[in-house]
C-alpha positions as CSV (number, residue, x, y, z in Angstrom):
1,M,0.0,0.0,0.0
2,T,1.3,3.5,-1.0
3,N,1.8,6.3,1.3
4,Q,-0.6,8.3,-0.2
5,A,-3.4,5.4,0.3
6,L,-2.1,5.3,3.9
7,L,-2.4,9.0,4.5
8,H,-5.9,9.1,3.0
9,I,-7.1,6.4,5.4
10,L,-5.5,8.2,8.2
11,G,-7.6,11.4,7.2
12,Y,-10.9,9.6,7.6
13,V,-9.4,8.1,11.0
14,W,-8.6,11.5,12.3
15,T,-12.1,12.7,11.0
16,F,-14.1,10.1,13.0
17,F,-11.8,10.1,16.1
18,G,-12.2,14.0,16.2
19,A,-15.9,13.5,15.6
20,Y,-16.2,11.0,18.5
21,W,-14.1,13.0,20.9
22,M,-16.2,16.1,20.6
23,S,-19.6,14.4,20.2
24,F,-19.3,12.0,23.3
25,S,-17.8,15.0,25.3
26,V,-21.4,16.3,25.6
27,L,-22.6,12.9,26.8
28,T,-19.7,12.3,29.2
29,L,-20.2,15.0,31.5
30,D,-20.7,15.0,35.0
31,P,-24.6,13.9,35.3
32,G,-25.3,16.9,37.5
33,A,-23.5,19.7,35.4
34,K,-26.4,19.9,32.8
35,D,-29.9,18.2,32.1
36,R,-29.7,14.8,30.0
37,K,-32.2,15.4,27.7
38,I,-30.6,18.8,26.7
39,R,-27.0,17.0,26.0
40,A,-28.6,14.7,24.2
41,W,-30.2,17.1,21.6
42,K,-26.9,18.5,21.4
43,F,-24.9,15.5,21.0
44,T,-27.8,14.7,18.1
45,F,-27.0,18.2,16.6
46,L,-23.3,17.6,16.4
47,V,-23.8,14.0,15.0
48,G,-26.1,15.6,12.2
49,I,-23.9,18.6,11.4
50,F,-20.6,16.0,11.2
51,A,-22.6,13.7,8.8
52,A,-23.8,16.5,6.6
53,L,-20.2,17.9,6.5
54,F,-18.8,14.4,5.7
55,T,-21.3,14.0,3.2
56,A,-20.6,17.1,1.1
57,R,-16.7,16.8,1.6
58,N,-16.4,16.2,-2.0
59,V,-18.5,19.4,-3.1
60,L,-17.4,21.8,-0.5
61,S,-13.8,23.9,-0.9
62,P,-11.0,22.8,1.5
63,V,-11.2,26.2,3.1
64,L,-14.6,26.3,3.7
65,I,-14.4,22.6,5.0
66,L,-11.7,23.9,7.3
67,V,-13.7,26.9,8.8
68,L,-16.8,24.7,9.3
69,A,-14.6,22.1,11.0
70,V,-13.2,24.8,13.2
71,A,-16.6,26.1,14.1
72,W,-17.9,22.8,14.8
73,T,-15.2,21.9,16.9
74,A,-15.5,25.1,19.1
75,L,-19.2,24.5,19.6
76,G,-18.4,20.8,20.7
77,L,-15.9,21.9,23.0
78,Y,-18.0,24.6,24.5
79,W,-20.9,22.2,25.2
80,G,-18.6,19.1,26.2
81,A,-16.1,21.2,28.7
82,P,-17.0,21.8,32.2
83,G,-17.3,25.3,33.4
84,K,-14.4,27.4,34.6
85,G,-13.2,26.2,37.7
86,P,-11.9,27.5,41.1
87,H,-8.3,27.3,39.9
88,S,-7.7,28.5,36.3
89,G,-4.4,29.2,34.2
90,E,-6.2,30.2,31.2
91,F,-6.3,33.6,29.9
92,K,-9.1,34.9,27.8
93,W,-8.2,34.0,24.1
94,Y,-6.3,31.0,25.0
95,R,-8.8,28.6,23.7
96,P,-9.5,30.3,20.3
97,L,-5.8,30.6,19.8
98,R,-5.4,26.7,20.3
99,L,-8.2,26.3,17.8
100,V,-6.3,28.0,15.2
101,I,-3.2,26.1,16.3
102,L,-5.1,22.9,15.6
103,A,-6.6,23.8,12.3
104,S,-3.2,25.1,11.3
105,V,-1.8,21.4,12.4
106,F,-4.4,19.6,10.2
107,A,-4.0,21.8,7.3
108,L,-0.5,21.3,7.0
109,L,-1.2,17.3,7.0
110,F,-3.8,17.1,5.0
111,W,-4.2,20.3,2.6
112,K,-2.2,19.7,-0.5
113,A,-2.1,23.7,-0.7
114,T,0.3,23.8,2.2
115,A,3.0,22.0,0.3
116,V,4.7,25.3,-0.7
117,G,8.3,25.7,-1.4
118,L,10.4,23.9,1.5
119,L,7.4,22.7,3.2
120,G,6.8,20.4,0.2
121,K,10.1,18.9,0.6
122,R,10.5,15.3,1.8
123,F,12.2,14.7,5.1
124,V,12.2,10.9,4.7
125,P,12.4,8.9,1.8
126,D,9.3,7.5,-0.3
127,V,9.8,4.1,1.3
128,P,6.5,1.8,2.1
129,V,7.8,0.4,5.4
130,L,8.7,4.0,6.7
131,S,5.0,4.7,5.7
132,L,3.6,1.6,7.7
133,I,5.5,2.6,10.6
134,G,4.2,6.1,10.6
135,F,0.6,4.6,10.4
136,V,1.0,2.1,13.2
137,G,2.6,4.9,15.4
138,A,-0.6,7.3,14.6
139,I,-3.0,4.3,15.7
140,L,-1.1,3.9,18.6
141,G,-1.0,7.6,19.7
142,M,-4.9,7.8,19.3
143,G,-5.2,4.6,21.3
144,V,-3.0,6.2,24.3
145,T,-5.1,9.7,24.0
146,S,-8.4,7.4,24.3
147,W,-7.1,5.6,27.2
148,S,-5.6,8.8,29.1
149,R,-9.1,10.3,28.5
150,S,-11.0,7.4,30.0
151,A,-8.5,7.4,32.9
152,L,-9.5,11.2,33.3
153,G,-13.1,10.3,33.3
154,R,-15.1,13.6,34.4
155,Y,-12.0,15.5,35.2
156,W,-11.2,15.9,31.7
157,S,-11.6,19.6,30.4
158,D,-10.1,21.4,27.3
159,K,-9.7,24.3,29.5
160,V,-6.7,24.8,31.8
161,I,-8.5,24.3,34.9
162,V,-8.9,22.5,38.3
163,Q,-12.6,21.4,38.9
164,A,-14.2,21.7,41.9
165,E,-13.7,18.5,44.2
166,H,-10.8,17.7,41.4
167,Q,-8.7,14.6,42.3
168,L,-5.3,14.3,40.8
169,I,-5.3,11.1,38.7
170,R,-2.3,8.7,39.0
171,T,-3.5,5.5,37.4
172,G,-3.3,4.0,33.8
173,P,-1.2,5.8,31.7
174,Y,-0.9,8.8,34.2
175,S,1.3,6.3,36.7
176,Y,4.0,6.6,33.9
177,M,3.6,10.0,32.4
178,R,1.9,13.6,33.8
179,H,0.3,14.1,30.3
180,P,-0.1,11.1,28.2
181,L,-3.4,12.4,26.5
182,Y,-0.6,15.0,25.1
183,S,2.0,12.4,24.3
184,G,-1.0,10.3,22.3
185,V,-1.9,13.3,20.2
186,L,1.7,14.3,19.4
187,L,2.7,10.4,18.5
188,A,-0.5,10.3,16.4
189,V,0.5,13.6,14.6
190,L,4.1,12.6,14.2
191,G,3.0,9.3,12.7
192,T,0.9,11.1,10.4
193,A,3.8,13.5,9.4
194,V,6.0,10.3,8.8
195,V,3.4,8.8,6.3
196,L,3.2,12.1,4.7
197,G,7.0,12.4,4.5
198,E,7.2,16.1,3.9
199,I,8.8,18.8,6.0
200,R,5.4,20.7,6.3
201,G,4.5,17.4,8.6
202,L,7.4,18.0,10.8
203,V,6.3,21.8,11.0
204,S,2.9,20.6,12.4
205,F,4.2,18.3,14.9
206,T,6.3,21.1,16.1
207,V,3.7,23.7,16.6
208,L,1.8,21.3,18.2
209,L,4.6,20.4,20.7
210,I,5.3,24.0,21.7
211,N,1.5,24.4,22.1
212,Y,1.1,21.2,24.4
213,M,4.5,22.1,26.2
214,I,2.9,25.8,27.2
215,K,-0.6,24.1,27.9
216,A,1.1,21.5,30.4
217,R,3.3,23.7,32.2
218,R,0.3,26.0,32.9
219,E,-1.7,22.9,34.0
220,E,1.2,21.7,36.1
221,R,1.3,25.0,38.0
222,I,-2.0,25.0,39.1
223,L,-1.9,21.6,40.2
224,A,1.1,22.2,42.2
225,E,-0.8,25.0,44.0
226,R,-4.0,22.6,44.5
227,F,-2.4,19.5,45.5
228,G,0.9,20.4,46.9
229,A,3.2,17.6,48.3
230,E,0.7,15.1,46.5
231,F,1.8,16.7,43.0
232,T,5.4,16.8,44.0
233,S,5.5,13.0,44.6
234,H,3.7,12.5,41.4
235,I,6.5,14.4,39.5
236,E,9.0,12.4,41.1
237,R,7.7,9.2,40.0
238,T,6.6,10.4,36.6
239,G,7.9,11.8,33.0
240,F,6.6,14.9,31.6
241,L,5.6,13.4,28.0
242,L,7.4,10.3,28.1
243,P,7.9,7.6,31.0
244,K,10.9,7.8,33.1
245,L,13.5,5.1,32.0
246,R,13.8,4.1,35.6
247,R,10.3,2.9,35.7
248,L,10.5,1.0,32.4
């Protein structure tokens, strides 16, 4: 199978992974946070709009699809994330900025118009085995992300906040890394970049890495304020984005 075929498959995998992530966030909120019936209607609306966009993917222009996808994602995050917590490390325009970054990352990975100049040059040879390795890495990354989300449960939030009655999660992938959810996404993006094989893929990975480094540092600051010695102990036992070697 060629790298273009694998990239095409990954495009669909990413699309449905994102749809699952956003839509089900609405249904998996703390039961006391919002009325169940209202959440069911919101979930139905998100699924319906996603189905309409997916059906019209070959009719709409890439720019329009990108704009509508960002708007859909923003609405899903707004409905699916809990309210502002008592501890926050997020400034006013941080979330919209992250949406722009996310849109840029996937535009670089999947929109051919971004392959201009140096960005369109290859950084790995066009060898099927390398593309297959990248494909497997991308799938594994999404698996780690899903596992991390499951471990967080109702304490997950796209916002940089510590919720009321928040608990420090130290089970599952969080027993090895402090930010495995970000690690999973980064692995998935890096794997996709390898399948793409062009420098724009590396740029997308670098942009996302910087974004997650900033976000993770902000989260650690408010977690340290909230949990004190417990979080210090967690730092000593776990890695930042990768497991500590002594624990392997």
